[in-house]
Biotite code that builds the C-alpha atoms (Angstrom):
import biotite.structure as struc

atoms = struc.array([
    struc.Atom([100.227, 200.725, 17.112], chain_id="A", res_id=1, res_name="MET", atom_name="CA", element="C"),
    struc.Atom([101.771, 198.816, 19.358], chain_id="A", res_id=2, res_name="ILE", atom_name="CA", element="C"),
    struc.Atom([100.448, 199.764, 22.894], chain_id="A", res_id=3, res_name="GLU", atom_name="CA", element="C"),
    struc.Atom([96.955, 199.688, 21.360], chain_id="A", res_id=4, res_name="ILE", atom_name="CA", element="C"),
    struc.Atom([97.645, 195.671, 20.854], chain_id="A", res_id=5, res_name="ILE", atom_name="CA", element="C"),
    struc.Atom([98.599, 195.467, 24.426], chain_id="A", res_id=6, res_name="PHE", atom_name="CA", element="C"),
    struc.Atom([96.128, 197.004, 26.033], chain_id="A", res_id=7, res_name="GLY", atom_name="CA", element="C"),
    struc.Atom([93.705, 194.899, 24.246], chain_id="A", res_id=8, res_name="GLY", atom_name="CA", element="C"),
    struc.Atom([95.394, 191.667, 25.496], chain_id="A", res_id=9, res_name="LEU", atom_name="CA", element="C"),
    struc.Atom([95.581, 193.316, 29.085], chain_id="A", res_id=10, res_name="VAL", atom_name="CA", element="C"),
    struc.Atom([92.104, 193.838, 28.998], chain_id="A", res_id=11, res_name="GLN", atom_name="CA", element="C"),
    struc.Atom([91.058, 190.463, 27.312], chain_id="A", res_id=12, res_name="ASP", atom_name="CA", element="C"),
    struc.Atom([92.975, 189.075, 30.188], chain_id="A", res_id=13, res_name="GLN", atom_name="CA", element="C"),
    struc.Atom([91.071, 190.926, 32.883], chain_id="A", res_id=14, res_name="PHE", atom_name="CA", element="C"),
    struc.Atom([87.833, 189.857, 30.759], chain_id="A", res_id=15, res_name="ARG", atom_name="CA", element="C"),
    struc.Atom([88.778, 186.276, 31.511], chain_id="A", res_id=16, res_name="ARG", atom_name="CA", element="C"),
    struc.Atom([89.808, 186.628, 34.682], chain_id="A", res_id=17, res_name="GLU", atom_name="CA", element="C"),
    struc.Atom([85.879, 187.808, 34.978], chain_id="A", res_id=18, res_name="GLY", atom_name="CA", element="C"),
    struc.Atom([85.896, 191.297, 35.624], chain_id="A", res_id=19, res_name="PHE", atom_name="CA", element="C"),
    struc.Atom([83.445, 192.960, 33.604], chain_id="A", res_id=20, res_name="SER", atom_name="CA", element="C"),
    struc.Atom([83.380, 195.182, 30.961], chain_id="A", res_id=21, res_name="GLU", atom_name="CA", element="C"),
    struc.Atom([83.405, 198.016, 32.461], chain_id="A", res_id=22, res_name="THR", atom_name="CA", element="C"),
    struc.Atom([85.292, 197.118, 35.710], chain_id="A", res_id=23, res_name="ALA", atom_name="CA", element="C"),
    struc.Atom([87.940, 195.552, 33.291], chain_id="A", res_id=24, res_name="SER", atom_name="CA", element="C"),
    struc.Atom([88.329, 199.330, 31.756], chain_id="A", res_id=25, res_name="GLU", atom_name="CA", element="C"),
    struc.Atom([88.581, 200.858, 35.105], chain_id="A", res_id=26, res_name="ILE", atom_name="CA", element="C"),
    struc.Atom([91.411, 198.726, 36.089], chain_id="A", res_id=27, res_name="ALA", atom_name="CA", element="C"),
    struc.Atom([93.318, 199.644, 32.471], chain_id="A", res_id=28, res_name="MET", atom_name="CA", element="C"),
    struc.Atom([93.070, 203.600, 34.049], chain_id="A", res_id=29, res_name="THR", atom_name="CA", element="C"),
    struc.Atom([96.835, 203.046, 35.031], chain_id="A", res_id=30, res_name="ASP", atom_name="CA", element="C"),
    struc.Atom([97.926, 201.401, 31.780], chain_id="A", res_id=31, res_name="PHE", atom_name="CA", element="C"),
    struc.Atom([99.851, 203.846, 30.096], chain_id="A", res_id=32, res_name="GLU", atom_name="CA", element="C"),
    struc.Atom([102.297, 204.164, 33.187], chain_id="A", res_id=33, res_name="ARG", atom_name="CA", element="C"),
    struc.Atom([102.320, 200.984, 34.160], chain_id="A", res_id=34, res_name="ILE", atom_name="CA", element="C"),
    struc.Atom([103.481, 199.790, 29.950], chain_id="A", res_id=35, res_name="TYR", atom_name="CA", element="C"),
    struc.Atom([106.245, 202.515, 30.210], chain_id="A", res_id=36, res_name="GLN", atom_name="CA", element="C"),
    struc.Atom([107.369, 201.060, 33.545], chain_id="A", res_id=37, res_name="TYR", atom_name="CA", element="C"),
    struc.Atom([107.627, 197.328, 31.983], chain_id="A", res_id=38, res_name="ALA", atom_name="CA", element="C"),
    struc.Atom([108.993, 198.599, 28.946], chain_id="A", res_id=39, res_name="LEU", atom_name="CA", element="C"),
    struc.Atom([111.753, 200.636, 30.764], chain_id="A", res_id=40, res_name="ASP", atom_name="CA", element="C"),
    struc.Atom([112.447, 197.887, 33.212], chain_id="A", res_id=41, res_name="ASN", atom_name="CA", element="C"),
    struc.Atom([111.828, 194.628, 31.691], chain_id="A", res_id=42, res_name="VAL", atom_name="CA", element="C"),
    struc.Atom([114.656, 193.218, 30.514], chain_id="A", res_id=43, res_name="ARG", atom_name="CA", element="C"),
    struc.Atom([114.903, 190.340, 27.811], chain_id="A", res_id=44, res_name="PHE", atom_name="CA", element="C"),
    struc.Atom([111.142, 189.572, 27.050], chain_id="A", res_id=45, res_name="VAL", atom_name="CA", element="C"),
    struc.Atom([110.809, 187.183, 23.907], chain_id="A", res_id=46, res_name="ARG", atom_name="CA", element="C"),
    struc.Atom([107.106, 187.570, 23.615], chain_id="A", res_id=47, res_name="ARG", atom_name="CA", element="C"),
    struc.Atom([104.585, 190.063, 23.528], chain_id="A", res_id=48, res_name="ALA", atom_name="CA", element="C"),
    struc.Atom([102.306, 187.270, 25.941], chain_id="A", res_id=49, res_name="GLU", atom_name="CA", element="C"),
    struc.Atom([105.072, 188.182, 28.720], chain_id="A", res_id=50, res_name="ALA", atom_name="CA", element="C"),
    struc.Atom([105.345, 191.556, 28.894], chain_id="A", res_id=51, res_name="LEU", atom_name="CA", element="C"),
    struc.Atom([101.230, 191.530, 28.708], chain_id="A", res_id=52, res_name="ALA", atom_name="CA", element="C"),
    struc.Atom([101.395, 189.048, 31.846], chain_id="A", res_id=53, res_name="GLU", atom_name="CA", element="C"),
    struc.Atom([103.814, 191.349, 33.290], chain_id="A", res_id=54, res_name="PHE", atom_name="CA", element="C"),
    struc.Atom([101.818, 194.756, 32.467], chain_id="A", res_id=55, res_name="VAL", atom_name="CA", element="C"),
    struc.Atom([98.076, 192.608, 33.980], chain_id="A", res_id=56, res_name="PHE", atom_name="CA", element="C"),
    struc.Atom([99.916, 192.238, 37.229], chain_id="A", res_id=57, res_name="ASN", atom_name="CA", element="C"),
    struc.Atom([100.612, 195.403, 38.002], chain_id="A", res_id=58, res_name="GLY", atom_name="CA", element="C"),
    struc.Atom([97.478, 196.651, 36.696], chain_id="A", res_id=59, res_name="LEU", atom_name="CA", element="C"),
    struc.Atom([95.602, 193.817, 39.266], chain_id="A", res_id=60, res_name="TYR", atom_name="CA", element="C"),
    struc.Atom([97.998, 194.765, 41.916], chain_id="A", res_id=61, res_name="SER", atom_name="CA", element="C"),
    struc.Atom([97.070, 198.181, 41.744], chain_id="A", res_id=62, res_name="VAL", atom_name="CA", element="C"),
    struc.Atom([93.354, 197.371, 41.192], chain_id="A", res_id=63, res_name="TRP", atom_name="CA", element="C"),
    struc.Atom([93.314, 194.938, 44.336], chain_id="A", res_id=64, res_name="ASN", atom_name="CA", element="C"),
    struc.Atom([95.115, 198.182, 46.252], chain_id="A", res_id=65, res_name="ASN", atom_name="CA", element="C"),
    struc.Atom([92.352, 199.901, 45.347], chain_id="A", res_id=66, res_name="ARG", atom_name="CA", element="C"),
    struc.Atom([89.463, 197.679, 46.330], chain_id="A", res_id=67, res_name="VAL", atom_name="CA", element="C"),
    struc.Atom([91.001, 196.841, 49.681], chain_id="A", res_id=68, res_name="ARG", atom_name="CA", element="C"),
    struc.Atom([90.877, 200.842, 50.450], chain_id="A", res_id=69, res_name="LYS", atom_name="CA", element="C"),
    struc.Atom([87.396, 201.327, 49.457], chain_id="A", res_id=70, res_name="GLY", atom_name="CA", element="C"),
    struc.Atom([88.195, 202.863, 45.744], chain_id="A", res_id=71, res_name="GLY", atom_name="CA", element="C"),
    struc.Atom([88.116, 200.576, 43.385], chain_id="A", res_id=72, res_name="GLY", atom_name="CA", element="C"),
])
């Protein structure tokens, strides 16, 4: 349940950044891996939004790497 909420927050952020619905769905393909990494490595987060921002930044980085390599 919480994972779904975080996924919604992160996908909303992609939409605010100007991603289309399809592009935001593609960008979210690594969500579970990045989300688990955040849970394992981010300590003392006081707000869900801060964790969502961390996950968004990770996914955005993956997206940019794919685009640069021609796979995004």
